[in-house]
N, CA, C and O atoms as a GROMACS GRO file, in nm:
protein
  396
    1MET      N    1   0.085  -0.118   0.000
    1MET     CA    2   0.000   0.000   0.000
    1MET      C    3   0.088   0.123   0.000
    1MET      O    4   0.182   0.134   0.080
    2LYS      N    5   0.060   0.214  -0.087
    2LYS     CA    6   0.140   0.335  -0.102
    2LYS      C    7   0.089   0.443  -0.008
    2LYS      O    8  -0.032   0.462   0.005
    3ASN      N    9   0.181   0.513   0.055
    3ASN     CA   10   0.145   0.625   0.139
    3ASN      C   11   0.095   0.736   0.047
    3ASN      O   12   0.167   0.780  -0.042
    4SER      N   13  -0.029   0.783   0.069
    4SER     CA   14  -0.088   0.880  -0.021
    4SER      C   15  -0.048   1.024   0.010
    4SER      O   16  -0.086   1.116  -0.062
    5ILE      N   17   0.028   1.043   0.114
    5ILE     CA   18   0.072   1.176   0.150
    5ILE      C   19   0.217   1.192   0.105
    5ILE      O   20   0.306   1.122   0.154
    6SER      N   21   0.241   1.284   0.012
    6SER     CA   22   0.376   1.304  -0.040
    6SER      C   23   0.461   1.377   0.064
    6SER      O   24   0.409   1.436   0.158
    7SER      N   25   0.592   1.371   0.045
    7SER     CA   26   0.682   1.440   0.138
    7SER      C   27   0.661   1.591   0.132
    7SER      O   28   0.678   1.660   0.232
    8GLU      N   29   0.624   1.641   0.015
    8GLU     CA   30   0.596   1.785   0.003
    8GLU      C   31   0.471   1.821   0.083
    8GLU      O   32   0.468   1.924   0.151
    9ASP      N   33   0.367   1.736   0.076
    9ASP     CA   34   0.246   1.760   0.154
    9ASP      C   35   0.275   1.753   0.303
    9ASP      O   36   0.223   1.832   0.381
   10GLN      N   37   0.359   1.658   0.343
   10GLN     CA   38   0.396   1.646   0.484
   10GLN      C   39   0.470   1.771   0.530
   10GLN      O   40   0.446   1.821   0.640
   11ALA      N   41   0.560   1.821   0.445
   11ALA     CA   42   0.633   1.944   0.479
   11ALA      C   43   0.537   2.061   0.490
   11ALA      O   44   0.550   2.144   0.580
   12ASN      N   45   0.441   2.068   0.398
   12ASN     CA   46   0.343   2.177   0.402
   12ASN      C   47   0.258   2.169   0.529
   12ASN      O   48   0.231   2.270   0.593
   13MET      N   49   0.216   2.047   0.566
   13MET     CA   50   0.137   2.031   0.688
   13MET      C   51   0.219   2.069   0.810
   13MET      O   52   0.168   2.129   0.904
   14GLY      N   53   0.348   2.034   0.808
   14GLY     CA   54   0.436   2.072   0.918
   14GLY      C   55   0.449   2.223   0.928
   14GLY      O   56   0.450   2.278   1.038
   15GLN      N   57   0.458   2.290   0.813
   15GLN     CA   58   0.468   2.435   0.812
   15GLN      C   59   0.340   2.499   0.863
   15GLN      O   60   0.344   2.597   0.938
   16VAL      N   61   0.225   2.444   0.824
   16VAL     CA   62   0.097   2.496   0.873
   16VAL      C   63   0.089   2.481   1.024
   16VAL      O   64   0.047   2.573   1.094
   17ALA      N   65   0.130   2.364   1.074
   17ALA     CA   66   0.128   2.342   1.218
   17ALA      C   67   0.220   2.439   1.290
   17ALA      O   68   0.184   2.494   1.394
   18GLU      N   69   0.339   2.460   1.235
   18GLU     CA   70   0.435   2.554   1.295
   18GLU      C   71   0.381   2.696   1.295
   18GLU      O   72   0.390   2.766   1.396
   19ASP      N   73   0.323   2.738   1.182
   19ASP     CA   74   0.265   2.873   1.173
   19ASP      C   75   0.149   2.889   1.270
   19ASP      O   76   0.131   2.994   1.330
   20THR      N   77   0.070   2.783   1.284
   20THR     CA   78  -0.045   2.787   1.375
   20THR      C   79   0.001   2.802   1.519
   20THR      O   80  -0.054   2.881   1.595
   21ARG      N   81   0.103   2.725   1.556
   21ARG     CA   82   0.157   2.738   1.691
   21ARG      C   83   0.213   2.878   1.715
   21ARG      O   84   0.195   2.935   1.823
   22ALA      N   85   0.281   2.933   1.615
   22ALA     CA   86   0.336   3.068   1.628
   22ALA      C   87   0.223   3.170   1.647
   22ALA      O   88   0.234   3.263   1.727
   23LEU      N   89   0.114   3.152   1.572
   23LEU     CA   90   0.000   3.242   1.586
   23LEU      C   91  -0.062   3.231   1.724
   23LEU      O   92  -0.099   3.332   1.785
   24LEU      N   93  -0.073   3.109   1.774
   24LEU     CA   94  -0.128   3.090   1.908
   24LEU      C   95  -0.040   3.158   2.013
   24LEU      O   96  -0.091   3.220   2.106
   25GLU      N   97   0.091   3.145   1.998
   25GLU     CA   98   0.183   3.210   2.092
   25GLU      C   99   0.175   3.362   2.082
   25GLU      O  100   0.179   3.432   2.183
   26ALA      N  101   0.164   3.412   1.959
   26ALA     CA  102   0.161   3.557   1.939
   26ALA      C  103   0.035   3.620   1.996
   26ALA      O  104   0.037   3.736   2.038
   27THR      N  105  -0.074   3.546   2.000
   27THR     CA  106  -0.200   3.600   2.052
   27THR      C  107  -0.230   3.551   2.192
   27THR      O  108  -0.344   3.562   2.238
   28ALA      N  109  -0.132   3.496   2.261
   28ALA     CA  110  -0.154   3.439   2.394
   28ALA      C  111  -0.204   3.542   2.494
   28ALA      O  112  -0.281   3.508   2.584
   29ASN      N  113  -0.163   3.666   2.481
   29ASN     CA  114  -0.202   3.770   2.577
   29ASN      C  115  -0.328   3.845   2.535
   29ASN      O  116  -0.375   3.932   2.609
   30ALA      N  117  -0.381   3.814   2.418
   30ALA     CA  118  -0.502   3.883   2.372
   30ALA      C  119  -0.620   3.836   2.457
   30ALA      O  120  -0.634   3.717   2.485
   31THR      N  121  -0.704   3.929   2.496
   31THR     CA  122  -0.814   3.895   2.585
   31THR      C  123  -0.951   3.916   2.522
   31THR      O  124  -1.052   3.882   2.584
   32GLU      N  125  -0.957   3.970   2.404
   32GLU     CA  126  -1.085   3.989   2.338
   32GLU      C  127  -1.153   3.854   2.322
   32GLU      O  128  -1.088   3.756   2.284
   33SER      N  129  -1.281   3.847   2.350
   33SER     CA  130  -1.350   3.718   2.350
   33SER      C  131  -1.347   3.649   2.214
   33SER      O  132  -1.335   3.527   2.207
   34THR      N  133  -1.357   3.724   2.106
   34THR     CA  134  -1.354   3.661   1.973
   34THR      C  135  -1.216   3.602   1.943
   34THR      O  136  -1.206   3.496   1.882
   35VAL      N  137  -1.110   3.670   1.987
   35VAL     CA  138  -0.974   3.619   1.966
   35VAL      C  139  -0.954   3.493   2.049
   35VAL      O  140  -0.897   3.395   2.001
   36VAL      N  141  -0.999   3.495   2.172
   36VAL     CA  142  -0.985   3.378   2.260
   36VAL      C  143  -1.062   3.260   2.202
   36VAL      O  144  -1.012   3.148   2.200
   37GLU      N  145  -1.183   3.286   2.157
   37GLU     CA  146  -1.264   3.180   2.098
   37GLU      C  147  -1.198   3.124   1.971
   37GLU      O  148  -1.196   3.003   1.950
   38ALA      N  149  -1.145   3.213   1.887
   38ALA     CA  150  -1.077   3.169   1.764
   38ALA      C  151  -0.953   3.087   1.799
   38ALA      O  152  -0.925   2.986   1.734
   39ARG      N  153  -0.878   3.129   1.900
   39ARG     CA  154  -0.760   3.054   1.941
   39ARG      C  155  -0.798   2.914   1.990
   39ARG      O  156  -0.732   2.816   1.957
   40ASN      N  157  -0.905   2.906   2.066
   40ASN     CA  158  -0.949   2.775   2.116
   40ASN      C  159  -0.992   2.683   2.001
   40ASN      O  160  -0.956   2.565   2.000
   41ARG      N  161  -1.067   2.737   1.905
   41ARG     CA  162  -1.107   2.656   1.789
   41ARG      C  163  -0.985   2.613   1.710
   41ARG      O  164  -0.976   2.498   1.666
   42LEU      N  165  -0.892   2.705   1.691
   42LEU     CA  166  -0.771   2.674   1.616
   42LEU      C  167  -0.689   2.566   1.688
   42LEU      O  168  -0.634   2.477   1.623
   43ARG      N  169  -0.681   2.574   1.818
   43ARG     CA  170  -0.608   2.473   1.895
   43ARG      C  171  -0.674   2.336   1.877
   43ARG      O  172  -0.604   2.236   1.860
   44HIS      N  173  -0.806   2.331   1.880
   44HIS     CA  174  -0.877   2.203   1.862
   44HIS      C  175  -0.856   2.148   1.721
   44HIS      O  176  -0.836   2.027   1.703
   45VAL      N  177  -0.859   2.234   1.623
   45VAL     CA  178  -0.837   2.192   1.484
   45VAL      C  179  -0.695   2.137   1.468
   45VAL      O  180  -0.674   2.035   1.401
   46LEU      N  181  -0.599   2.205   1.527
   46LEU     CA  182  -0.460   2.161   1.519
   46LEU      C  183  -0.442   2.024   1.585
   46LEU      O  184  -0.373   1.937   1.532
   47GLU      N  185  -0.505   2.004   1.700
   47GLU     CA  186  -0.498   1.874   1.768
   47GLU      C  187  -0.563   1.766   1.683
   47GLU      O  188  -0.509   1.656   1.671
   48ALA      N  189  -0.678   1.796   1.624
   48ALA     CA  190  -0.748   1.698   1.540
   48ALA      C  191  -0.665   1.664   1.417
   48ALA      O  192  -0.660   1.548   1.376
   49ALA      N  193  -0.600   1.764   1.358
   49ALA     CA  194  -0.517   1.739   1.240
   49ALA      C  195  -0.398   1.650   1.277
   49ALA      O  196  -0.360   1.562   1.200
   50GLY      N  197  -0.340   1.674   1.393
   50GLY     CA  198  -0.230   1.589   1.439
   50GLY      C  199  -0.273   1.446   1.458
   50GLY      O  200  -0.201   1.353   1.422
   51GLU      N  201  -0.392   1.426   1.516
   51GLU     CA  202  -0.444   1.291   1.535
   51GLU      C  203  -0.472   1.224   1.401
   51GLU      O  204  -0.446   1.105   1.384
   52THR      N  205  -0.526   1.300   1.306
   52THR     CA  206  -0.554   1.245   1.173
   52THR      C  207  -0.425   1.204   1.104
   52THR      O  208  -0.419   1.098   1.042
   53CYS      N  209  -0.323   1.287   1.114
   53CYS     CA  210  -0.193   1.253   1.054
   53CYS      C  211  -0.135   1.128   1.118
   53CYS      O  212  -0.080   1.042   1.049
   54ALA      N  213  -0.147   1.117   1.249
   54ALA     CA  214  -0.094   1.000   1.319
   54ALA      C  215  -0.168   0.873   1.275
   54ALA      O  216  -0.106   0.769   1.256
   55ARG      N  217  -0.301   0.883   1.259
   55ARG     CA  218  -0.378   0.766   1.213
   55ARG      C  219  -0.341   0.729   1.070
   55ARG      O  220  -0.328   0.611   1.037
   56ALA      N  221  -0.324   0.830   0.984
   56ALA     CA  222  -0.286   0.803   0.844
   56ALA      C  223  -0.149   0.738   0.838
   56ALA      O  224  -0.127   0.646   0.759
   57LYS      N  225  -0.056   0.785   0.920
   57LYS     CA  226   0.078   0.727   0.923
   57LYS      C  227   0.073   0.582   0.970
   57LYS      O  228   0.137   0.495   0.912
   58ALA      N  229  -0.004   0.556   1.076
   58ALA     CA  230  -0.016   0.420   1.128
   58ALA      C  231  -0.079   0.328   1.024
   58ALA      O  232  -0.037   0.213   1.009
   59LYS      N  233  -0.179   0.378   0.953
   59LYS     CA  234  -0.244   0.298   0.850
   59LYS      C  235  -0.148   0.268   0.735
   59LYS      O  236  -0.147   0.157   0.682
   60ALA      N  237  -0.068   0.366   0.696
   60ALA     CA  238   0.030   0.346   0.588
   60ALA      C  239   0.136   0.245   0.630
   60ALA      O  240   0.175   0.160   0.550
   61ILE      N  241   0.181   0.253   0.754
   61ILE     CA  242   0.281   0.158   0.805
   61ILE      C  243   0.222   0.017   0.807
   61ILE      O  244   0.288  -0.079   0.768
   62GLU      N  245   0.099   0.005   0.854
   62GLU     CA  246   0.034  -0.126   0.858
   62GLU      C  247   0.017  -0.182   0.716
   62GLU      O  248   0.039  -0.302   0.695
   63GLY      N  249  -0.020  -0.099   0.622
   63GLY     CA  250  -0.032  -0.143   0.482
   63GLY      C  251   0.101  -0.189   0.425
   63GLY      O  252   0.107  -0.288   0.353
   64ALA      N  253   0.207  -0.116   0.458
   64ALA     CA  254   0.340  -0.154   0.409
   64ALA      C  255   0.384  -0.287   0.470
   64ALA      O  256   0.444  -0.369   0.401
   65LYS      N  257   0.354  -0.308   0.598
   65LYS     CA  258   0.389  -0.435   0.663
   65LYS      C  259   0.312  -0.550   0.599
   65LYS      O  260   0.368  -0.658   0.578
   66THR      N  261   0.184  -0.528   0.570
   66THR     CA  262   0.103  -0.631   0.506
   66THR      C  263   0.156  -0.663   0.367
   66THR      O  264   0.167  -0.780   0.330
   67ALA      N  265   0.190  -0.560   0.291
   67ALA     CA  266   0.244  -0.582   0.157
   67ALA      C  267   0.377  -0.657   0.164
   67ALA      O  268   0.402  -0.748   0.086
   68ASP      N  269   0.463  -0.619   0.259
   68ASP     CA  270   0.592  -0.685   0.275
   68ASP      C  271   0.572  -0.833   0.310
   68ASP      O  272   0.640  -0.919   0.254
   69LYS      N  273   0.481  -0.861   0.400
   69LYS     CA  274   0.454  -1.000   0.440
   69LYS      C  275   0.402  -1.080   0.321
   69LYS      O  276   0.446  -1.193   0.299
   70THR      N  277   0.310  -1.023   0.245
   70THR     CA  278   0.253  -1.091   0.130
   70THR      C  279   0.360  -1.120   0.025
   70THR      O  280   0.364  -1.229  -0.032
   71ILE      N  281   0.446  -1.023  -0.001
   71ILE     CA  282   0.552  -1.041  -0.100
   71ILE      C  283   0.651  -1.147  -0.054
   71ILE      O  284   0.697  -1.228  -0.134
   72ARG      N  285   0.684  -1.147   0.074
   72ARG     CA  286   0.778  -1.247   0.126
   72ARG      C  287   0.718  -1.387   0.121
   72ARG      O  288   0.791  -1.485   0.099
   73GLU      N  289   0.588  -1.398   0.141
   73GLU     CA  290   0.523  -1.530   0.138
   73GLU      C  291   0.502  -1.578  -0.005
   73GLU      O  292   0.496  -1.699  -0.028
   74ASN      N  293   0.490  -1.488  -0.101
   74ASN     CA  294   0.462  -1.523  -0.241
   74ASN      C  295   0.553  -1.445  -0.336
   74ASN      O  296   0.505  -1.364  -0.415
   75PRO      N  297   0.685  -1.469  -0.329
   75PRO     CA  298   0.775  -1.387  -0.409
   75PRO      C  299   0.758  -1.404  -0.560
   75PRO      O  300   0.768  -1.306  -0.634
   76TYR      N  301   0.732  -1.525  -0.607
   76TYR     CA  302   0.719  -1.546  -0.751
   76TYR      C  303   0.592  -1.481  -0.806
   76TYR      O  304   0.592  -1.425  -0.915
   77GLN      N  305   0.485  -1.488  -0.729
   77GLN     CA  306   0.362  -1.420  -0.772
   77GLN      C  307   0.383  -1.269  -0.775
   77GLN      O  308   0.335  -1.201  -0.866
   78ALA      N  309   0.455  -1.217  -0.677
   78ALA     CA  310   0.480  -1.073  -0.672
   78ALA      C  311   0.562  -1.030  -0.793
   78ALA      O  312   0.534  -0.927  -0.854
   79VAL      N  313   0.664  -1.109  -0.828
   79VAL     CA  314   0.747  -1.077  -0.945
   79VAL      C  315   0.662  -1.085  -1.071
   79VAL      O  316   0.675  -1.000  -1.160
   80GLY      N  317   0.577  -1.186  -1.080
   80GLY     CA  318   0.491  -1.201  -1.198
   80GLY      C  319   0.394  -1.084  -1.213
   80GLY      O  320   0.374  -1.033  -1.324
   81ILE      N  321   0.336  -1.043  -1.104
   81ILE     CA  322   0.242  -0.930  -1.108
   81ILE      C  323   0.317  -0.802  -1.147
   81ILE      O  324   0.269  -0.724  -1.229
   82ALA      N  325   0.434  -0.780  -1.087
   82ALA     CA  326   0.513  -0.661  -1.121
   82ALA      C  327   0.552  -0.662  -1.268
   82ALA      O  328   0.546  -0.558  -1.335
   83PHE      N  329   0.592  -0.778  -1.320
   83PHE     CA  330   0.628  -0.789  -1.461
   83PHE      C  331   0.507  -0.759  -1.549
   83PHE      O  332   0.518  -0.685  -1.647
   84GLY      N  333   0.392  -0.817  -1.515
   84GLY     CA  334   0.270  -0.796  -1.593
   84GLY      C  335   0.228  -0.650  -1.594
   84GLY      O  336   0.192  -0.596  -1.699
   85LEU      N  337   0.233  -0.585  -1.478
   85LEU     CA  338   0.196  -0.443  -1.472
   85LEU      C  339   0.296  -0.357  -1.550
   85LEU      O  340   0.256  -0.262  -1.617
   86GLY      N  341   0.424  -0.391  -1.540
   86GLY     CA  342   0.524  -0.317  -1.616
   86GLY      C  343   0.505  -0.331  -1.765
   86GLY      O  344   0.517  -0.234  -1.840
   87ALA      N  345   0.474  -0.455  -1.809
   87ALA     CA  346   0.450  -0.479  -1.952
   87ALA      C  347   0.327  -0.402  -2.000
   87ALA      O  348   0.329  -0.340  -2.106
   88LEU      N  349   0.220  -0.405  -1.920
   88LEU     CA  350   0.098  -0.333  -1.956
   88LEU      C  351   0.123  -0.182  -1.962
   88LEU      O  352   0.080  -0.116  -2.056
   89LEU      N  353   0.192  -0.130  -1.863
   89LEU     CA  354   0.223   0.012  -1.862
   89LEU      C  355   0.311   0.051  -1.981
   89LEU      O  356   0.288   0.154  -2.045
   90GLY      N  357   0.410  -0.032  -2.011
   90GLY     CA  358   0.495  -0.006  -2.127
   90GLY      C  359   0.417  -0.007  -2.257
   90GLY      O  360   0.439   0.078  -2.344
   91PHE      N  361   0.326  -0.103  -2.270
   91PHE     CA  362   0.242  -0.111  -2.390
   91PHE      C  363   0.156   0.014  -2.404
   91PHE      O  364   0.148   0.073  -2.512
   92LEU      N  365   0.091   0.054  -2.295
   92LEU     CA  366   0.004   0.172  -2.300
   92LEU      C  367   0.082   0.298  -2.330
   92LEU      O  368   0.037   0.383  -2.407
   93LEU      N  369   0.199   0.312  -2.270
   93LEU     CA  370   0.280   0.431  -2.296
   93LEU      C  371   0.334   0.434  -2.438
   93LEU      O  372   0.341   0.541  -2.499
   94SER      N  373   0.370   0.318  -2.491
   94SER     CA  374   0.420   0.316  -2.629
   94SER      C  375   0.310   0.351  -2.728
   94SER      O  376   0.336   0.416  -2.829
   95ARG      N  377   0.187   0.310  -2.700
   95ARG     CA  378   0.074   0.346  -2.787
   95ARG      C  379   0.048   0.494  -2.779
   95ARG      O  380   0.017   0.557  -2.880
   96ARG      N  381   0.059   0.550  -2.660
   96ARG     CA  382   0.033   0.694  -2.642
   96ARG      C  383   0.138   0.777  -2.716
   96ARG      O  384   0.105   0.880  -2.774
   97ILE      N  385   0.261   0.734  -2.712
   97ILE     CA  386   0.370   0.807  -2.779
   97ILE      C  387   0.352   0.802  -2.930
   97ILE      O  388   0.376   0.901  -2.999
   98ARG      N  389   0.310   0.685  -2.985
   98ARG     CA  390   0.293   0.671  -3.129
   98ARG      C  391   0.177   0.753  -3.180
   98ARG      O  392   0.182   0.800  -3.294
   99ASP      N  393   0.073   0.772  -3.100
   99ASP     CA  394  -0.049   0.842  -3.147
   99ASP      C  395  -0.033   0.989  -3.154
   99ASP      O  396  -0.127   1.060  -3.191
   0.00000   0.00000   0.00000
C-alpha cells in the first residue's frame, strides 16, 4: 500500500502546524472574546489534524507491513504481477507516444 501523503504535503502540513503554533503564541495575551474563541477553535483543529496525521501514518505503516509479508510469502507471484503491470504500462505508454 502506497502512502498517499507526499513528502511535500507532509512538509506543508508541518509548516501549517508551525505557523499555527506561532499564531497561538503571538495572541496568547489577547483577551478579546472573539480572539480567545478563535484561538481555542484553532487549537482544537490543530490537535485533530495531528491525530488524523498519526492515524494516516499508522495505516500506511500497517499497509506496508502487510504488503511486505505478502511479498515475502509469495515472491514469484509478486514478481509475476510486477512484470505484468510493467508490460501493460509499457504497452500503453508506447501506444500513447505513437499516437
